[in-house]
PAVEX-54283 format. One record per atom (N, C-alpha, C): x, y, z; residue in one letter. Coordinates in steps of 0.1 Angstrom, whole numbers, plus 5000, padded with zeros to 4 digits. Example, Ala and Ser with C-alpha at 12.3 -4.5 7.8 and 13.67 -1.06 7.14 Angstrom:
<atoms>
513249435078A512349555078A513249675078A512849785071S513749895071S512950005079S
</atoms>
This chain:
<atoms>
247556192607T248156092603T247956022589T248755902586G248155812575G248055922562G247155912554A247155982537A246656142544A246556172554D246156272558D247556362561D248456322563I249956382562I250356472551I250656582552D251056672540D251656772545D253356762543M254156812546M254356972533M253856912527T253857062516T252957182518T252057122528I251257272532I252157402539I253057342541F253857462550F254557532541F255057662542P255757732529P257457732532P257857632532A259157602534A259657662520A261157752524P261557822515P262957742510P263057752497Q264257772490Q265157862493Q265957882506W266757972512W267958042503W268557942497H269858002489H269458002475H269958022468E270058042453E270257902445E271357832450L271857712447L271257592452L270457612464D269757512470D269357402461D269357262466G268457182454G267157142461G266557222468G265157212471G264657302484G263657292487R263057352501R263357282511R263957382520Y264057302536Y263157372546Y262457292551I261357332563I262457362577I263657272576G264357272588G265657332586G265657442594T266957542593T266957592609T265657602616A265657652628A264957532639A265257402634D264657312639D265157232650D264457152660C265057062668C264856922663C265756862667V265856692658V265956612672V265056512677I265256472687I265656322684I266556262690T266356122690T266956072703T266955932706A266955862719A268155782717A268955752727E270155642726E269855502727E269855422720P269155262722P269755212731P271455272737E271855142744E272055202759E272455332759E272855372771E271955452778E270955402784G270055422796G268855522785G269055522770G267955602765G267955772769G268855782771W269055982768W268656042757W268056162759I267456232747I268556312742I268556332727N269756392721N268656492712N269056622714V268256732703V269356812697V269356802684G270256892675G269656972666G270657022660I269757112649I270457052635I269657002626Y270156942612Y269456982603Y269657002590R268857062581R268056952575R266856972572V265456912569V264956952556V264956842546Q264556902533Q263056842532Q262156922525V260556872520V260956772508V260656662508H260856582494H259356552492H258456522498N257056502492N255856512506N255156472504K254056482516K254256432527K254856282527N255156232538N256556182540N257556252535T259056202530T259856342531T260756322541L261556432543L263056412543L263956492539G265356472540G266156482552G267156432557L267656452567L269156452567L269756562569Y271256562566Y271956562579Y272756482586I273756482596I275156462594I276056552599S277456502594S277756432604S278956332598P279756252608P280056282620P279756202628G280256232644G279256292651G278256362646H277256422654H276256312661H275856372672H275156242683H273956182675H273056242669A272156202662A272656092653A273756102645R274156002633R274555902640R275155902653I275655802662I274355702664I273455782674M272255722675M271755612664M271655702653R270755642642R271355502638R272955522635E273355392632E273555292643E273255322655K273455202664K271655112663K270555212659Y269455142656Y269955042643Y270255112631W270455072619W271254902622W272154902631E273154792635E272154682643E271054712647K270354642655K268954632645K269054652631G268154602620G266954712625G266954802631K265654862635K265855002629K264555052621N264655192621N264855282631N265255422632C265455492639C264655622640C263755602654P262355682656P263155842657P262455922652V262856072655V261856162656V261856262660V260756392663V261656482657V260756572648V261456692645V260256822649V260856932656T260157012658T260657152648T259457252647F260057362641F259057482649F260057602653G258957712656G259057672672G259857622679Q259957582691Q260657702699Q260557692713D261157782725D262457792720D263057932714P264257942714P265357932717P264957902733L266357882742L266457692739L265857642734L265957512730L266757502721L266357572709F267257572694F268757642696F268557732709L270257772711L270857642716L270357612727V271057492733V271557382723V270457332713A270557212705A271457232695A272057382692G273157372684G274857392690G274757372706Q276057342710Q276357212712Q277857202715S278357072713S278757012728S277656942735L277456912745L278056752743L278456712760P279156572760P278156472757P278656372752Y277556282748Y277056222763Y275956222763G275056152775G274556242779G274756392778L274156512784L272956552777L271756542779S270756572771S270556752770S270056782759E269856932756E268656962764E267656882766L266256902774L266856942788L267656872795D267856862809D269057002808D270057052799Y270457152800Y269957282795Y268857272789A268057422786A267157442801A266757332805G266057332816G266857402828G268257362829G269257432840G269157582835G269357592822L269457762820L268257842825L267057762823R265757842823R265757842841R266157742848G265757712861G264357632863G263957582852A262757492853A262457372842A262157282845P262057172834P261457232817P261957162808I261457202796I259857122795I258757182791D257357112792D257557032780D256956912781V257156802768V256056742769V255456682757I254456602759I255256462750I254556382753R255156202750R254456162736R255356162727G254656102712G254155972712G252855972710D252455812713D252855742698D253455762689V253955682677V255755662681V256455742686T257755722688T257955712702T257155762711G257555722727G258355872733G258855942721L260156052723L259156192727L260056252735P259456382738P259356492728P257956562728I258056662718I257856812726I258656902725P258357012732P257257072730P256457132741A255257172741A255057292733A256157372733T256157512727T256057522712T256357392705A256657372688A255557412684A255557532671E254457522662E253957412657E254757342651I255057222643I256057112648I255357002648A256056862652A255956752642A256756672638I256256562635I257056422642I256456312640E256856202645E256956092632E258356042633G258555942623G259755852624G260555802614E261155672616E262355712603E263555682604V264355682594V264955542596V264555492580P265255342578P266555352575P267355252573P268755222570P269055282553P270155312550P270455352538P270055252530P270355152531S270055022521S268454982521S267655052525E266255052524E265855142518E266155302517Q265955382513Q266655512518Q266855582504V267655702503V266755792491V267255922493Q266956002484Q267756112482Q268056182469T268556282468T268556402474T269856442482E269556552495E270356662488E270156802489G271056882486G271056932473G272057032467P273257092475P272457182485P273057282493F272657352507F273457442509F273357562509G274257682515G274657662526G275857652533E275657582547E276557702554E276757682571W277457772577W278757812574W279757742569P280957782566P280957902553P279957892546G279658002535G279657922522G279457802522Y279557772509Y278757642506Y278557642492Y277857492489Y279057382488Y279757352499A280657242497A280257122495A279357072502H278856942501H277456922490H277756882482G276656842469G275356792473G274956782459A273556672460A274356532462A273556462474A274056332474A272756202480A272956112478N271856022486N271756072497N271156052506E271056072520E269655992527E270055962536P268455892548P267455982547P266155942548V264955982550V264155992561V263356092565I262556072575I260956012569I260755932574R259255882570R258355942580R257356042574V256556102588V255256002590V255255982603K254255902605K253155952615K253256102618K252256162627K252656322622K251656412619L251956542621L251156632630L251856722634Y251256812646Y251356992644Y250357032642Y250557172641Y249557252646Y249957362651R248757482656R248257552644R247157602647N246257662639N247157822635N247357832623D248557942615D249657932624D250357822623P251557782628P252857892625P253557922631I254757982629I255957922627I256357912612L257557862606L258857922609L259557902619A260857962619A262057952610A262958032606G264057962600G265158062604G266357982604A267758022606A268857982595A268658002584P269257962570P270558022576P271557922573P273257982574P273158062561P274158142564M274858232555M276458252554M277058332543R278258372545R278658422558R279758362568P279558422583P280458582579P280158682589P279258612602P277858632600P277058522604F275658542603F275058512617F275558442624I274958352635I275858392646I275758462656T276658492666T276158472685T274758432682F274158432695F274558302704F275358202697G275758092704G277558102707G277958222703V279458222704V279658222719V278958312730P279358272740P279358152749P278358072742I278157942748I278957852743I279557862732G280457772725G281957802732G282257932733A283457962740A283357922751A282357932761A282557902775A282757712774A282257662763A282257512765A283757472762A284157562754I285557492754I286657532766I286257652772W286557702781W286557612796W285257542795N285057462806N285757322805N286157272793Y286757152789Y288457182795Y288757322790L290357342794L290357332807L289357382817D289457382831D289457212835D288557142831K288757002833K289856952830K290456962816A291956902814A292856962821A292557062832D293657092843D294757192836D293957272828V295057372820V294757522829V295957532837P295657632847P295757792841P295257902847D295358052844D294858072828D293458002827I293158042814I291958182817I292458262809K292158382811K290858442801K290558362793G289258402781G289258282771G288258272763V288358202751V287158252744V287658282727W286658352720W286558282707W285558262697C285658182685C285158302674C285658292663Y285358382651Y285058322640Y284558372630V284458332614V283458192615V282158202616G281558082617G281858002628G282958022637G283157952645G282557942658G281157972657S280358012668S280157892676S280557772670A280057672678A278957652681A278057732675A276557722672A276157662663A276857712654A276657692639A277357532638A277957472647G278557342642G279757332645G280957422642G282157402640G282857512646G283957512647A285057612654A286157612646A286157702637P287257702627P288657802634P288257922643F289257992646F288658032660F289957972669I289257972683I290658082690I290458152697I291458232706I291458162719I292558162725V292658112741V293658202747V293458292759S294358382766S294858292774S295858302778V296658252789V297658312795V297658312809K298558382819K299858242822K300958262812Q301958132811Q302758142828Q302757992832R303257922842R304557892843R304457812831Y305757722828Y306157702814Y306957652809H307257602798H306357502792H305957532780G304757462772G303357502776G303357592786H301857632789H300957652779H301657742772A300757782759A300357672751A301457612745Q300957452740Q299857372742Q300157372755Q299257252761Q297757332762Q297657452763A296257522761A295857512747A296457522738G296157522723G296057382720G296557262725I296157122722I294957072730I294757152740A293757092749A292357172744A292557312738A291357342730A290957262717A291757222712L291557112703L290956982704L291056942716G290856832722G289356832728G288956962727S287456962734S286656922722S285156882722R284256842715R283856972704R283657092716A283657232709A284457282701A285757222702G286857312696G287457192686G287057062686N287657002675N286756952661N285456982663Y284656962648Y285057062638Y285357042627H285957132617H286457262622H287557222632G288357302636G289357362623G290257442627R291257522618R292357602625R292157682631F293357762638F292657742651F293957732665V293857792676V295257902679V294358022682I295558132685I295858132701I296658122709V296958112718V297658242720V296958332731V297858482733V297858462749V298758602751D298858602766D297658672773D297558702782E296558762793E296558892791E297358962785D297059142778D296159142771D296059022763I295259042750I293758992750I293059042747D291459032748D291158952736D290758822739P290658732727P289058782720P288458842724S287158872717S287659012710S288859062710N289159172701N289959132690N289359122677L290359092668L291159142665L291459282667G292659382663G293859312676G293459322688D294259282698D295159152692D294159052687V294658902685V295458912673V295459012663I295858992651I297359102654I296959192662W298359262666W299659132671W298859072681A299558942689A300458852680A299358812671V299958712662V301358792654V300958902649S301958972639S303059032647S303158992660T304359072665T305158962679T304358842683R304558762687R304858592684R304258592673C304258442667C305458452656C306458362656D307558342650D307158222640D306658222626P306258132620P306757982620P308358012621K309057872620K309057822631K309057862646T309257822656T307857812664T306757882662A305457892669A304457842663A304357792651I303257712649I303457552646I302557512650S302557342654S301257312642S301557202636I300757162624I300057012628I298856972630I298356852633I297556812624I297556692620D296856602608D295856512613D295056482605G294156392607G293156402617G292556522616C291456582625C290056562621C289056572631W287656562627W287256672620W286756642608S286056782601S284756712595S284456752585T282856742578T282856732564T282056682556P281756702543P281656862539P281056962551L280957092545L282157172545L283657102548D284657172549D284957202536D284957352530P285157382518P286357362511P287657352521A288857312517A289557172514A288457092519M288656942516M288656922500M289756852499H289756832483H288856732476H287856752467P286656672462P287056522463P288256472459D288556312457D288456252471D288956382480Q288856312496Q287456312502Q286756412497R285356412501R284556292496R284856252484D284056172479D284556022483D285756012488A286455872495A285755882507A285055982511G284455962528G285555992539G286856032534N287756072545N287856192549N286756232558F286456382563F287356392575F288656422571V289756492582V290356612574V291056682584N291656792580N292956802590N293556922589S294556932594S294557072605S295057102615R294957192625R296357282624R296157432629A297557492631A297257532648A298357552654I298557582667I299157732667I298657852666L299457962667L299858002680L301357982684N301658042697N301758172695N300958262700A301358442698A301458462712A301958402720T302358442733T303858492736T304358552742R305958592744R306458462747R307558432742P308358312744P308758302760P308158182767Y308458182779Y309858172783Y310558122775A312358102779A312658252781A312158342773W312858462774W311458572778W310758552782K309458652782K309958772788K310858772800D311158892809D311758972802D312658952789R313359012781R312559072768R311259002764F310559052755F310659202760F310459292746P310159412748P309359482753P309059572758P307759632766P306659692756P305459682759V304459722750V304659882751V304359932743N304360102740N302960152741N302360132752A301160192756A301160242767A300260302776L300160382789L299760272797L300660252810S300360142820S298960192826S298460082834P296960122839P297560232851P298560212858D298860282868D298960452861D299860482850L299760582846L298360662842L297660582833R296760582832R295560652841R295760602851K294960632864K295160772871K296660802868K297160912877K296461012864K296761022855I296161112842I294661152842I294061042848S292661062847S292361122861S293161092873E292961202883E292961312882E294161372877K294861472878K293861562866K293761522857W292761612845W291061542845W290661542860K289261482857K288561582857K288661732862K287761822858K287561862843K288861862836E289061892826E288561792814E288461662819L288161572809L286561542810L285861602820E284461562825E283761652812E
</atoms>
């Protein structure tokens, strides 16, 4: 504590060639509490830069839960208490990267996946939980920008670009530092996609779960591509497979996927395909788009959607103005429902014929 705090003793790397500094937090967990709604705990992955011995830079894109919480503290005239951990349980890191609903704690979610509560200690400075598996942890506070900011970035981010340049961002004033003997500093620096895929199944499942809750029937599969793991933070390329039951069913599925938190942040494309297409097989998806999606009648554009300063396709003037929105395209790559029974049959072996051939030539094929 006090003058003994020194964040520069850890070998925080400059991960990318054009980074504006050294980043200790790329595989971290940033822990905050909701100041109004029951004090529920949020755990998120946000980049953390080392400024000096007791000051860290903290970048959080607009709309993320910790940013919302932080602003609520500032509106009350208070600094935002925060815990940041490094080298914690990989399961907690995995869950912290997911787009869970506001009010659902990642600590509870991770405990549910594990089948046992996540062990924590209570920080005596902030009162926040500190995961007991962490190799390094800090307690601190984030003052409002009117009180203190510092230049943060640029940083090579998960879309594969240095889209968000150097800017004045809030800081963490470190009040207490914990670390083990010879601590392990884990890192997961974002790179040009595909660089991180472990979160794809959970992110896709979150979108699928939302589709079920939105009462969209007969969803057969959901997948994400191109840094759209939803663990990296966004889902710019989502595939939804549906067995069409009525006119507009495919469009409903596409719109609902964009309405989910996991499918909305920094989205770009939603591709809706029939049930015979495996959404995790990119070759299948491209074939469906190429042969079933008519550009004039089957592509819908939606404007004014939630994006991020990290969006490389956002015009610099728009980014500078703080207007962090973009457009989305829903590509209906299903057989047109109005005449799907007249759509040409696929030139491939049917499952029945494939089975008959396999049985007839079983010995020869073994």
